[in-house]
Structures are given as structure tokens and as C-alpha cells.
C-alpha positions as protocol buffer text, in pm:
chain_id: "A"
residue {
  index: 1
  type: MET
  ca { x: 9763 y: 8315 z: 2818 }
}
residue {
  index: 2
  type: SER
  ca { x: 9937 y: 8417 z: 3144 }
}
residue {
  index: 3
  type: ALA
  ca { x: 9795 y: 8305 z: 3478 }
}
residue {
  index: 4
  type: PRO
  ca { x: 9579 y: 8568 z: 3652 }
}
residue {
  index: 5
  type: GLY
  ca { x: 9718 y: 8770 z: 3942 }
}
residue {
  index: 6
  type: ILE
  ca { x: 9618 y: 8669 z: 4295 }
}
residue {
  index: 7
  type: LEU
  ca { x: 9606 y: 8882 z: 4611 }
}
residue {
  index: 8
  type: CYS
  ca { x: 9617 y: 8671 z: 4929 }
}
residue {
  index: 9
  type: VAL
  ca { x: 9493 y: 8843 z: 5244 }
}
residue {
  index: 10
  type: GLY
  ca { x: 9545 y: 8742 z: 5605 }
}
residue {
  index: 11
  type: ARG
  ca { x: 9775 y: 8713 z: 5903 }
}
residue {
  index: 12
  type: LEU
  ca { x: 10145 y: 8638 z: 5866 }
}
residue {
  index: 13
  type: TYR
  ca { x: 10303 y: 8417 z: 6132 }
}
residue {
  index: 14
  type: ALA
  ca { x: 10651 y: 8304 z: 6220 }
}
residue {
  index: 15
  type: ASP
  ca { x: 10604 y: 7926 z: 6226 }
}
residue {
  index: 16
  type: LEU
  ca { x: 10832 y: 7743 z: 6469 }
}
residue {
  index: 17
  type: ILE
  ca { x: 10795 y: 7386 z: 6346 }
}
residue {
  index: 18
  type: PHE
  ca { x: 10905 y: 7083 z: 6549 }
}
residue {
  index: 19
  type: THR
  ca { x: 10899 y: 6757 z: 6353 }
}
residue {
  index: 20
  type: GLU
  ca { x: 10956 y: 6391 z: 6445 }
}
residue {
  index: 21
  type: VAL
  ca { x: 10783 y: 6452 z: 6778 }
}
residue {
  index: 22
  type: PRO
  ca { x: 10730 y: 6118 z: 6960 }
}
residue {
  index: 23
  type: ARG
  ca { x: 10410 y: 6239 z: 7130 }
}
residue {
  index: 24
  type: MET
  ca { x: 10241 y: 6563 z: 7225 }
}
residue {
  index: 25
  type: PRO
  ca { x: 10388 y: 6723 z: 7542 }
}
residue {
  index: 26
  type: THR
  ca { x: 10195 y: 6719 z: 7868 }
}
residue {
  index: 27
  type: LEU
  ca { x: 10228 y: 6943 z: 8172 }
}
residue {
  index: 28
  type: GLY
  ca { x: 10531 y: 6860 z: 8382 }
}
residue {
  index: 29
  type: THR
  ca { x: 10709 y: 6657 z: 8113 }
}
residue {
  index: 30
  type: GLU
  ca { x: 10969 y: 6727 z: 7845 }
}
residue {
  index: 31
  type: ILE
  ca { x: 11002 y: 6564 z: 7505 }
}
residue {
  index: 32
  type: TYR
  ca { x: 11254 y: 6605 z: 7224 }
}
residue {
  index: 33
  type: ALA
  ca { x: 11191 y: 6670 z: 6855 }
}
residue {
  index: 34
  type: GLY
  ca { x: 11397 y: 6516 z: 6578 }
}
residue {
  index: 35
  type: GLY
  ca { x: 11376 y: 6825 z: 6354 }
}
residue {
  index: 36
  type: PHE
  ca { x: 11314 y: 7199 z: 6372 }
}
residue {
  index: 37
  type: GLY
  ca { x: 11268 y: 7493 z: 6135 }
}
residue {
  index: 38
  type: ILE
  ca { x: 11146 y: 7854 z: 6130 }
}
residue {
  index: 39
  type: HIS
  ca { x: 10933 y: 7947 z: 5830 }
}
residue {
  index: 40
  type: ALA
  ca { x: 10687 y: 8212 z: 5716 }
}
residue {
  index: 41
  type: GLY
  ca { x: 10338 y: 8086 z: 5796 }
}
residue {
  index: 42
  type: GLY
  ca { x: 9970 y: 8163 z: 5784 }
}
residue {
  index: 43
  type: GLY
  ca { x: 9729 y: 8047 z: 5519 }
}
residue {
  index: 44
  type: ALA
  ca { x: 9750 y: 8367 z: 5316 }
}
residue {
  index: 45
  type: TYR
  ca { x: 10128 y: 8345 z: 5268 }
}
residue {
  index: 46
  type: ILE
  ca { x: 10139 y: 7969 z: 5210 }
}
residue {
  index: 47
  type: SER
  ca { x: 9871 y: 7984 z: 4941 }
}
residue {
  index: 48
  type: ALA
  ca { x: 10042 y: 8288 z: 4785 }
}
residue {
  index: 49
  type: ALA
  ca { x: 10374 y: 8102 z: 4764 }
}
residue {
  index: 50
  type: TRP
  ca { x: 10211 y: 7806 z: 4591 }
}
residue {
  index: 51
  type: PHE
  ca { x: 10025 y: 8040 z: 4355 }
}
residue {
  index: 52
  type: ALA
  ca { x: 10360 y: 8197 z: 4261 }
}
residue {
  index: 53
  type: ALA
  ca { x: 10510 y: 7851 z: 4204 }
}
residue {
  index: 54
  type: LEU
  ca { x: 10222 y: 7780 z: 3967 }
}
residue {
  index: 55
  type: GLY
  ca { x: 10309 y: 8086 z: 3760 }
}
residue {
  index: 56
  type: HIS
  ca { x: 10068 y: 8343 z: 3902 }
}
residue {
  index: 57
  type: GLU
  ca { x: 10166 y: 8698 z: 3995 }
}
residue {
  index: 58
  type: ALA
  ca { x: 10102 y: 8659 z: 4367 }
}
residue {
  index: 59
  type: ALA
  ca { x: 10087 y: 8936 z: 4626 }
}
residue {
  index: 60
  type: LEU
  ca { x: 10039 y: 8921 z: 5003 }
}
residue {
  index: 61
  type: ALA
  ca { x: 9837 y: 9171 z: 5209 }
}
residue {
  index: 62
  type: SER
  ca { x: 9959 y: 9113 z: 5565 }
}
residue {
  index: 63
  type: ILE
  ca { x: 10110 y: 9292 z: 5864 }
}
residue {
  index: 64
  type: LEU
  ca { x: 10485 y: 9226 z: 5872 }
}
residue {
  index: 65
  type: PRO
  ca { x: 10622 y: 9143 z: 6220 }
}
residue {
  index: 66
  type: GLY
  ca { x: 10904 y: 9323 z: 6395 }
}
residue {
  index: 67
  type: GLU
  ca { x: 11241 y: 9167 z: 6469 }
}
residue {
  index: 68
  type: PRO
  ca { x: 11378 y: 8912 z: 6538 }
}
residue {
  index: 69
  type: PHE
  ca { x: 11147 y: 8762 z: 6273 }
}
residue {
  index: 70
  type: ARG
  ca { x: 11086 y: 9027 z: 6004 }
}
residue {
  index: 71
  type: ALA
  ca { x: 11411 y: 9009 z: 5807 }
}
residue {
  index: 72
  type: GLY
  ca { x: 11407 y: 8628 z: 5781 }
}
residue {
  index: 73
  type: LEU
  ca { x: 11040 y: 8610 z: 5688 }
}
residue {
  index: 74
  type: VAL
  ca { x: 11067 y: 8887 z: 5428 }
}
residue {
  index: 75
  type: THR
  ca { x: 11366 y: 8714 z: 5270 }
}
residue {
  index: 76
  type: GLU
  ca { x: 11176 y: 8384 z: 5251 }
}
residue {
  index: 77
  type: ILE
  ca { x: 10859 y: 8544 z: 5113 }
}
residue {
  index: 78
  type: GLU
  ca { x: 11039 y: 8740 z: 4843 }
}
residue {
  index: 79
  type: ALA
  ca { x: 11245 y: 8432 z: 4750 }
}
residue {
  index: 80
  type: ALA
  ca { x: 10914 y: 8252 z: 4693 }
}
residue {
  index: 81
  type: GLY
  ca { x: 10821 y: 8515 z: 4435 }
}
residue {
  index: 82
  type: VAL
  ca { x: 10548 y: 8680 z: 4643 }
}
residue {
  index: 83
  type: SER
  ca { x: 10511 y: 9059 z: 4633 }
}
residue {
  index: 84
  type: LEU
  ca { x: 10485 y: 9249 z: 4962 }
}
residue {
  index: 85
  type: ALA
  ca { x: 10381 y: 9578 z: 4800 }
}
residue {
  index: 86
  type: VAL
  ca { x: 10038 y: 9561 z: 4964 }
}
residue {
  index: 87
  type: SER
  ca { x: 10172 y: 9453 z: 5306 }
}
residue {
  index: 88
  type: ARG
  ca { x: 10256 y: 9695 z: 5587 }
}
residue {
  index: 89
  type: PRO
  ca { x: 10494 y: 9683 z: 5889 }
}
residue {
  index: 90
  type: ALA
  ca { x: 10351 y: 9619 z: 6234 }
}
residue {
  index: 91
  type: PRO
  ca { x: 10338 y: 9920 z: 6467 }
}
residue {
  index: 92
  type: PRO
  ca { x: 10623 y: 9944 z: 6721 }
}
residue {
  index: 93
  type: GLY
  ca { x: 10576 y: 9739 z: 7037 }
}
residue {
  index: 94
  type: LEU
  ca { x: 10328 y: 9491 z: 6891 }
}
residue {
  index: 95
  type: ASP
  ca { x: 10396 y: 9128 z: 6978 }
}
residue {
  index: 96
  type: PRO
  ca { x: 10504 y: 8921 z: 6677 }
}
residue {
  index: 97
  type: GLN
  ca { x: 10254 y: 8662 z: 6561 }
}
residue {
  index: 98
  type: VAL
  ca { x: 10409 y: 8322 z: 6627 }
}
residue {
  index: 99
  type: THR
  ca { x: 10282 y: 7967 z: 6583 }
}
residue {
  index: 100
  type: VAL
  ca { x: 10449 y: 7666 z: 6743 }
}
residue {
  index: 101
  type: ALA
  ca { x: 10365 y: 7360 z: 6533 }
}
residue {
  index: 102
  type: MET
  ca { x: 10434 y: 7011 z: 6668 }
}
residue {
  index: 103
  type: VAL
  ca { x: 10420 y: 6727 z: 6418 }
}
residue {
  index: 104
  type: ALA
  ca { x: 10368 y: 6375 z: 6552 }
}
residue {
  index: 105
  type: GLY
  ca { x: 10295 y: 6091 z: 6313 }
}
residue {
  index: 106
  type: GLY
  ca { x: 10059 y: 6212 z: 6044 }
}
residue {
  index: 107
  type: ASP
  ca { x: 9900 y: 6490 z: 6248 }
}
residue {
  index: 108
  type: ARG
  ca { x: 9999 y: 6813 z: 6418 }
}
residue {
  index: 109
  type: ALA
  ca { x: 9902 y: 7054 z: 6695 }
}
residue {
  index: 110
  type: PHE
  ca { x: 9945 y: 7431 z: 6708 }
}
residue {
  index: 111
  type: LEU
  ca { x: 9994 y: 7698 z: 6973 }
}
residue {
  index: 112
  type: THR
  ca { x: 9955 y: 8050 z: 6834 }
}
residue {
  index: 113
  type: ARG
  ca { x: 9995 y: 8408 z: 6954 }
}
residue {
  index: 114
  type: ARG
  ca { x: 9774 y: 8634 z: 6744 }
}
residue {
  index: 115
  type: SER
  ca { x: 9808 y: 9011 z: 6784 }
}
residue {
  index: 116
  type: GLY
  ca { x: 9709 y: 9330 z: 6609 }
}
residue {
  index: 117
  type: ALA
  ca { x: 9516 y: 9370 z: 6285 }
}
residue {
  index: 118
  type: PRO
  ca { x: 9493 y: 9074 z: 6046 }
}
residue {
  index: 119
  type: CYS
  ca { x: 9586 y: 9280 z: 5740 }
}
residue {
  index: 120
  type: PRO
  ca { x: 9602 y: 9637 z: 5611 }
}
residue {
  index: 121
  type: ASP
  ca { x: 9273 y: 9809 z: 5531 }
}
residue {
  index: 122
  type: LEU
  ca { x: 9200 y: 9734 z: 5166 }
}
residue {
  index: 123
  type: ALA
  ca { x: 8999 y: 9939 z: 4919 }
}
residue {
  index: 124
  type: ALA
  ca { x: 8907 y: 9854 z: 4561 }
}
residue {
  index: 125
  type: ALA
  ca { x: 9191 y: 10080 z: 4444 }
}
residue {
  index: 126
  type: ASP
  ca { x: 9444 y: 9868 z: 4639 }
}
residue {
  index: 127
  type: ILE
  ca { x: 9317 y: 9551 z: 4472 }
}
residue {
  index: 128
  type: ARG
  ca { x: 9335 y: 9711 z: 4128 }
}
residue {
  index: 129
  type: ARG
  ca { x: 9690 y: 9838 z: 4191 }
}
residue {
  index: 130
  type: SER
  ca { x: 9798 y: 9488 z: 4292 }
}
residue {
  index: 131
  type: GLY
  ca { x: 9695 y: 9362 z: 3948 }
}
residue {
  index: 132
  type: ALA
  ca { x: 9486 y: 9085 z: 4104 }
}
residue {
  index: 133
  type: ALA
  ca { x: 9200 y: 8917 z: 3924 }
}
residue {
  index: 134
  type: HIS
  ca { x: 9116 y: 8717 z: 4237 }
}
residue {
  index: 135
  type: VAL
  ca { x: 9133 y: 8773 z: 4614 }
}
residue {
  index: 136
  type: HIS
  ca { x: 9198 y: 8478 z: 4844 }
}
residue {
  index: 137
  type: ILE
  ca { x: 9125 y: 8530 z: 5215 }
}
residue {
  index: 138
  type: GLY
  ca { x: 9345 y: 8301 z: 5421 }
}
residue {
  index: 139
  type: GLU
  ca { x: 9125 y: 8250 z: 5726 }
}
residue {
  index: 140
  type: LEU
  ca { x: 8771 y: 8304 z: 5842 }
}
residue {
  index: 141
  type: ALA
  ca { x: 8887 y: 8529 z: 6129 }
}
residue {
  index: 142
  type: THR
  ca { x: 9033 y: 8776 z: 5877 }
}
residue {
  index: 143
  type: LEU
  ca { x: 8698 y: 8805 z: 5698 }
}
residue {
  index: 144
  type: MET
  ca { x: 8514 y: 8847 z: 6029 }
}
residue {
  index: 145
  type: GLU
  ca { x: 8746 y: 9131 z: 6131 }
}
residue {
  index: 146
  type: ARG
  ca { x: 8758 y: 9288 z: 5784 }
}
residue {
  index: 147
  type: PRO
  ca { x: 8423 y: 9215 z: 5610 }
}
residue {
  index: 148
  type: ALA
  ca { x: 8480 y: 9525 z: 5395 }
}
residue {
  index: 149
  type: ILE
  ca { x: 8720 y: 9312 z: 5188 }
}
residue {
  index: 150
  type: LEU
  ca { x: 8413 y: 9168 z: 5013 }
}
residue {
  index: 151
  type: THR
  ca { x: 8284 y: 9514 z: 4924 }
}
residue {
  index: 152
  type: ALA
  ca { x: 8627 y: 9617 z: 4794 }
}
residue {
  index: 153
  type: ALA
  ca { x: 8652 y: 9301 z: 4585 }
}
residue {
  index: 154
  type: ARG
  ca { x: 8308 y: 9352 z: 4433 }
}
residue {
  index: 155
  type: GLU
  ca { x: 8394 y: 9713 z: 4348 }
}
residue {
  index: 156
  type: ALA
  ca { x: 8721 y: 9596 z: 4190 }
}
residue {
  index: 157
  type: GLY
  ca { x: 8532 y: 9335 z: 3986 }
}
residue {
  index: 158
  type: VAL
  ca { x: 8730 y: 9033 z: 4110 }
}
residue {
  index: 159
  type: THR
  ca { x: 8630 y: 8691 z: 4244 }
}
residue {
  index: 160
  type: VAL
  ca { x: 8688 y: 8589 z: 4607 }
}
residue {
  index: 161
  type: SER
  ca { x: 8777 y: 8265 z: 4785 }
}
residue {
  index: 162
  type: LEU
  ca { x: 8795 y: 8188 z: 5157 }
}
residue {
  index: 163
  type: ASP
  ca { x: 8971 y: 7927 z: 5364 }
}
residue {
  index: 164
  type: CYS
  ca { x: 8813 y: 7848 z: 5698 }
}
residue {
  index: 165
  type: SER
  ca { x: 9113 y: 7782 z: 5931 }
}
residue {
  index: 166
  type: TRP
  ca { x: 8996 y: 7643 z: 6262 }
}
residue {
  index: 167
  type: ASP
  ca { x: 8917 y: 7905 z: 6530 }
}
residue {
  index: 168
  type: GLU
  ca { x: 8690 y: 7798 z: 6813 }
}
residue {
  index: 169
  type: THR
  ca { x: 8673 y: 8154 z: 6954 }
}
residue {
  index: 170
  type: LEU
  ca { x: 8483 y: 8305 z: 6659 }
}
residue {
  index: 171
  type: ASP
  ca { x: 8125 y: 8424 z: 6675 }
}
residue {
  index: 172
  type: LEU
  ca { x: 7983 y: 8253 z: 6366 }
}
residue {
  index: 173
  type: GLU
  ca { x: 7655 y: 8446 z: 6360 }
}
residue {
  index: 174
  type: PRO
  ca { x: 7766 y: 8687 z: 6080 }
}
residue {
  index: 175
  type: LEU
  ca { x: 7892 y: 8404 z: 5860 }
}
residue {
  index: 176
  type: GLY
  ca { x: 7552 y: 8324 z: 5711 }
}
residue {
  index: 177
  type: ARG
  ca { x: 7540 y: 8677 z: 5570 }
}
residue {
  index: 178
  type: LEU
  ca { x: 7901 y: 8677 z: 5445 }
}
residue {
  index: 179
  type: LEU
  ca { x: 7930 y: 8338 z: 5272 }
}
residue {
  index: 180
  type: PRO
  ca { x: 7693 y: 8423 z: 4982 }
}
residue {
  index: 181
  type: GLY
  ca { x: 7953 y: 8683 z: 4880 }
}
residue {
  index: 182
  type: ILE
  ca { x: 8223 y: 8414 z: 4850 }
}
residue {
  index: 183
  type: ASP
  ca { x: 8278 y: 8241 z: 4516 }
}
residue {
  index: 184
  type: VAL
  ca { x: 8477 y: 7945 z: 4656 }
}
residue {
  index: 185
  type: PHE
  ca { x: 8475 y: 7839 z: 5024 }
}
residue {
  index: 186
  type: LEU
  ca { x: 8736 y: 7581 z: 5128 }
}
residue {
  index: 187
  type: PRO
  ca { x: 8688 y: 7431 z: 5477 }
}
residue {
  index: 188
  type: ASN
  ca { x: 8828 y: 7097 z: 5582 }
}
residue {
  index: 189
  type: ALA
  ca { x: 8599 y: 6816 z: 5694 }
}
residue {
  index: 190
  type: GLY
  ca { x: 8626 y: 6897 z: 6066 }
}
residue {
  index: 191
  type: GLU
  ca { x: 8557 y: 7265 z: 6005 }
}
residue {
  index: 192
  type: ALA
  ca { x: 8259 y: 7185 z: 5783 }
}
residue {
  index: 193
  type: GLU
  ca { x: 8112 y: 6963 z: 6057 }
}
residue {
  index: 194
  type: HIS
  ca { x: 8166 y: 7235 z: 6316 }
}
residue {
  index: 195
  type: LEU
  ca { x: 7993 y: 7493 z: 6098 }
}
residue {
  index: 196
  type: GLY
  ca { x: 7705 y: 7254 z: 6039 }
}
residue {
  index: 197
  type: ARG
  ca { x: 7657 y: 7209 z: 6415 }
}
residue {
  index: 198
  type: ALA
  ca { x: 7651 y: 7589 z: 6443 }
}
residue {
  index: 199
  type: GLY
  ca { x: 7366 y: 7606 z: 6192 }
}
residue {
  index: 200
  type: ILE
  ca { x: 7570 y: 7722 z: 5893 }
}
residue {
  index: 201
  type: ALA
  ca { x: 7419 y: 7533 z: 5600 }
}
residue {
  index: 202
  type: PRO
  ca { x: 7651 y: 7389 z: 5336 }
}
residue {
  index: 203
  type: GLY
  ca { x: 7640 y: 7544 z: 4994 }
}
residue {
  index: 204
  type: LEU
  ca { x: 7592 y: 7910 z: 5090 }
}
residue {
  index: 205
  type: ALA
  ca { x: 7900 y: 8005 z: 4887 }
}
residue {
  index: 206
  type: GLY
  ca { x: 7905 y: 7965 z: 4509 }
}
residue {
  index: 207
  type: ILE
  ca { x: 8123 y: 7653 z: 4547 }
}
residue {
  index: 208
  type: THR
  ca { x: 8204 y: 7476 z: 4873 }
}
residue {
  index: 209
  type: VAL
  ca { x: 8509 y: 7249 z: 4864 }
}
residue {
  index: 210
  type: ILE
  ca { x: 8557 y: 7019 z: 5163 }
}
residue {
  index: 211
  type: LYS
  ca { x: 8915 y: 6899 z: 5212 }
}
residue {
  index: 212
  type: ARG
  ca { x: 8930 y: 6548 z: 5357 }
}
residue {
  index: 213
  type: GLY
  ca { x: 9305 y: 6488 z: 5387 }
}
residue {
  index: 214
  type: ALA
  ca { x: 9402 y: 6135 z: 5291 }
}
residue {
  index: 215
  type: GLU
  ca { x: 9044 y: 6076 z: 5169 }
}
residue {
  index: 216
  type: GLY
  ca { x: 9070 y: 6345 z: 4902 }
}
residue {
  index: 217
  type: ALA
  ca { x: 8820 y: 6628 z: 4859 }
}
residue {
  index: 218
  type: THR
  ca { x: 8457 y: 6697 z: 4769 }
}
residue {
  index: 219
  type: ALA
  ca { x: 8309 y: 6995 z: 4583 }
}
residue {
  index: 220
  type: LEU
  ca { x: 7947 y: 7100 z: 4635 }
}
residue {
  index: 221
  type: ILE
  ca { x: 7800 y: 7306 z: 4350 }
}
residue {
  index: 222
  type: GLY
  ca { x: 7428 y: 7374 z: 4331 }
}
residue {
  index: 223
  type: GLY
  ca { x: 7352 y: 7077 z: 4554 }
}
residue {
  index: 224
  type: VAL
  ca { x: 7560 y: 6836 z: 4342 }
}
residue {
  index: 225
  type: GLU
  ca { x: 7863 y: 6668 z: 4502 }
}
residue {
  index: 226
  type: THR
  ca { x: 8179 y: 6572 z: 4312 }
}
residue {
  index: 227
  type: SER
  ca { x: 8463 y: 6390 z: 4487 }
}
residue {
  index: 228
  type: ALA
  ca { x: 8823 y: 6303 z: 4399 }
}
residue {
  index: 229
  type: PRO
  ca { x: 9059 y: 6069 z: 4588 }
}
residue {
  index: 230
  type: ALA
  ca { x: 9402 y: 6168 z: 4718 }
}
residue {
  index: 231
  type: ASP
  ca { x: 9719 y: 5981 z: 4624 }
}
residue {
  index: 232
  type: PRO
  ca { x: 9895 y: 5814 z: 4919 }
}
residue {
  index: 233
  type: VAL
  ca { x: 10214 y: 5996 z: 5022 }
}
residue {
  index: 234
  type: GLU
  ca { x: 10458 y: 5980 z: 5313 }
}
residue {
  index: 235
  type: VAL
  ca { x: 10375 y: 6259 z: 5559 }
}
residue {
  index: 236
  type: VAL
  ca { x: 10671 y: 6467 z: 5678 }
}
residue {
  index: 237
  type: ASP
  ca { x: 10476 y: 6773 z: 5796 }
}
residue {
  index: 238
  type: ALA
  ca { x: 10106 y: 6837 z: 5732 }
}
residue {
  index: 239
  type: THR
  ca { x: 10139 y: 7210 z: 5810 }
}
residue {
  index: 240
  type: GLY
  ca { x: 9983 y: 7413 z: 5529 }
}
residue {
  index: 241
  type: ALA
  ca { x: 9858 y: 7117 z: 5325 }
}
residue {
  index: 242
  type: GLY
  ca { x: 9513 y: 7271 z: 5300 }
}
residue {
  index: 243
  type: ASP
  ca { x: 9659 y: 7604 z: 5188 }
}
residue {
  index: 244
  type: ALA
  ca { x: 9854 y: 7427 z: 4913 }
}
residue {
  index: 245
  type: PHE
  ca { x: 9533 y: 7248 z: 4812 }
}
residue {
  index: 246
  type: ASN
  ca { x: 9363 y: 7588 z: 4788 }
}
residue {
  index: 247
  type: ALA
  ca { x: 9624 y: 7714 z: 4542 }
}
residue {
  index: 248
  type: GLY
  ca { x: 9602 y: 7403 z: 4325 }
}
residue {
  index: 249
  type: PHE
  ca { x: 9222 y: 7401 z: 4315 }
}
residue {
  index: 250
  type: LEU
  ca { x: 9185 y: 7774 z: 4260 }
}
residue {
  index: 251
  type: SER
  ca { x: 9454 y: 7792 z: 3992 }
}
residue {
  index: 252
  type: ALA
  ca { x: 9264 y: 7529 z: 3793 }
}
residue {
  index: 253
  type: TRP
  ca { x: 8927 y: 7693 z: 3868 }
}
residue {
  index: 254
  type: LEU
  ca { x: 9051 y: 8032 z: 3747 }
}
residue {
  index: 255
  type: ALA
  ca { x: 9160 y: 7857 z: 3425 }
}
residue {
  index: 256
  type: ASP
  ca { x: 8799 y: 7735 z: 3380 }
}
residue {
  index: 257
  type: ARG
  ca { x: 8894 y: 7369 z: 3414 }
}
residue {
  index: 258
  type: PRO
  ca { x: 8624 y: 7111 z: 3508 }
}
residue {
  index: 259
  type: VAL
  ca { x: 8563 y: 7062 z: 3879 }
}
residue {
  index: 260
  type: GLU
  ca { x: 8715 y: 6710 z: 3865 }
}
residue {
  index: 261
  type: ALA
  ca { x: 9040 y: 6860 z: 3734 }
}
residue {
  index: 262
  type: CYS
  ca { x: 9030 y: 7133 z: 3999 }
}
residue {
  index: 263
  type: LEU
  ca { x: 8997 y: 6874 z: 4276 }
}
residue {
  index: 264
  type: ALA
  ca { x: 9279 y: 6665 z: 4130 }
}
residue {
  index: 265
  type: ALA
  ca { x: 9506 y: 6972 z: 4111 }
}
residue {
  index: 266
  type: GLY
  ca { x: 9428 y: 7059 z: 4472 }
}
residue {
  index: 267
  type: ASN
  ca { x: 9493 y: 6706 z: 4593 }
}
residue {
  index: 268
  type: ALA
  ca { x: 9824 y: 6691 z: 4402 }
}
residue {
  index: 269
  type: LEU
  ca { x: 9956 y: 7015 z: 4550 }
}
residue {
  index: 270
  type: GLY
  ca { x: 9839 y: 6922 z: 4899 }
}
residue {
  index: 271
  type: ALA
  ca { x: 10028 y: 6594 z: 4871 }
}
residue {
  index: 272
  type: ARG
  ca { x: 10335 y: 6782 z: 4757 }
}
residue {
  index: 273
  type: ALA
  ca { x: 10317 y: 7013 z: 5058 }
}
residue {
  index: 274
  type: ILE
  ca { x: 10313 y: 6737 z: 5319 }
}
residue {
  index: 275
  type: SER
  ca { x: 10625 y: 6573 z: 5176 }
}
residue {
  index: 276
  type: GLY
  ca { x: 10851 y: 6846 z: 5324 }
}
residue {
  index: 277
  type: ARG
  ca { x: 10878 y: 7060 z: 5637 }
}
residue {
  index: 278
  type: GLY
  ca { x: 10690 y: 7389 z: 5652 }
}
residue {
  index: 279
  type: GLY
  ca { x: 10383 y: 7504 z: 5467 }
}
residue {
  index: 280
  type: PHE
  ca { x: 10590 y: 7577 z: 5155 }
}
residue {
  index: 281
  type: PRO
  ca { x: 10875 y: 7323 z: 5150 }
}
residue {
  index: 282
  type: GLU
  ca { x: 10981 y: 7443 z: 4804 }
}
residue {
  index: 283
  type: ALA
  ca { x: 11144 y: 7738 z: 4983 }
}
residue {
  index: 284
  type: SER
  ca { x: 11418 y: 7514 z: 5122 }
}
residue {
  index: 285
  type: ALA
  ca { x: 11423 y: 7244 z: 4854 }
}
residue {
  index: 286
  type: PRO
  ca { x: 11316 y: 7395 z: 4520 }
}
residue {
  index: 287
  type: GLN
  ca { x: 11148 y: 7158 z: 4278 }
}
residue {
  index: 288
  type: PRO
  ca { x: 11039 y: 7204 z: 3917 }
}
residue {
  index: 289
  type: ALA
  ca { x: 10778 y: 7478 z: 3924 }
}
residue {
  index: 290
  type: ALA
  ca { x: 10456 y: 7555 z: 3739 }
}
residue {
  index: 291
  type: GLU
  ca { x: 10411 y: 7261 z: 3501 }
}
residue {
  index: 292
  type: ALA
  ca { x: 10538 y: 6992 z: 3737 }
}
residue {
  index: 293
  type: LEU
  ca { x: 10346 y: 7129 z: 4035 }
}
residue {
  index: 294
  type: ALA
  ca { x: 10023 y: 7141 z: 3837 }
}
residue {
  index: 295
  type: ARG
  ca { x: 10030 y: 6773 z: 3740 }
}
């Protein structure tokens, strides 16, 4: 049986990634990176690319930036096997969305310019035309700005997942009403703690999966916790590791595999992501796809 189609929704960024950074820069000083690359970024695209590598028909619903970034990003996205049929070009004069990622040791810091709408307006008919059986929302901010995505997904009869993606500027008050409409919610440990301090109780979504980096991941289903360890791996760039985890976990979940297998698949793909530069390192160094990535 073929893998179900996935529509990933959210902002598309041009990621300017500096690796081998000796320390984070401070005001009035200059440091030098050992490596640099420009890649398509944003949780929606990165997850979509990994979904495509796992054999899913993956589509991206994003706003495509203007030049000098559009042509390069579109080439990279299409080479990853991700459809842009549901995406739309940015209006003239809109600043491109850019993230500067600095990778030092096993961690990273980001500086981002976010502009314009997070995605095109989506109706149930758009989801049906995409052929998707599942909608993955790449960041909490996208859901907050476009809560109608949940209504469209319900009308289209598809399941929905949501990454959190850290954003300290968000008003979290509506989240308690939105999370019950999410089938799988995938924050990392820091985000889950932040939400807890804000009064957002764990377990509001059908499944909550907390990503813990080198410590693996934990799934909370009906008040029952299940955890799986992560395999140790040399970290080249942690950008997008959580988005790769999402694709691994959700691909297994959509195949009705046990939660332990879903966690293992997520951990394996997350480990794969951090072994290269960029959120989807397969784009520059292709590896065996579907079967090998799913192990």
C-alpha cells in the first residue's frame, strides 16, 4: 500500500546557516565560521522534504519569497520531491523571510525576519485537491494566524499534526481551545515546559510527543507516557532535527505502527538530520531513501 499524501503548511524561510562557529557573537566583536550554506528552511518545508524521502506524496503550502532567494529555494524544494502546487508567490515589495542560523558545538541560535502571511488561505477543497490524507502545521504561529486550517481539515476528513516551534511573542490564550482539534502535537522539552508555565496542560491534543534531543522522546496518550532513547550521533548542524523527527514519527503513526515504533522512527530520522548541514541535508548529499531512512 502506498504511503498517504501529506500537506505541510507554514512559513518558508531562506536559511543562512553558519557552522563551526567558535562561540556566539557579541556586540562589538567579530567571529568567523568554518562553514556556510543557504538552504530552504522552516518547519513545514523540512518536514515535507523528509516525508517525500520516506515515500509520501508531499506538498507544501507556503508563500514563496521574491528574489534573490526564490529561484534557488524553488529548485531545492522541487529537487526534494515536494510539490509547490498549493504554494503562492509573495506580493511585490514584501521582505523575504530569512533566518540566520549559527551552529556552535551541539547547539544553535537563530535570528529571523518574518514578514507577510504564513501561508495561503486554505479551504477543504484545496486540501482535497492536494491529495493529502494528513495536514502537518509547521509552527504554532501559523495555526494562531490561520486557525481556519483546522476547520478546513475537518471538512476534508483528514488528520492534523502541529509542531510548536519556539516563539516567545505569541499570545497563548487561544491555544487551549485549538489543541483539542490536533491529533498529534510535537513540542520539544523546552517548549513543553514553557507551555506548562503558561497554564497549557499537557495532553490536550490526541497525542502529545515531547522531543528531548539526545535524551530521545516521550509520547503522552490518555495520561500514559511511553519513552524511547536516541542513538548517539556526531552533531554537524541541529537545524531542523525536530522537523525530521516529526516526519519519522508521523509516517509511522499514519501506518498504524505502535507508539514505540513511531518514537524510534522519529529518533532515527532526527539523528540523520543532525549529521549534515541544513534541515534537509539529503538535498546536498543524497542517501538511500525510503527504506533506509525509515530504519
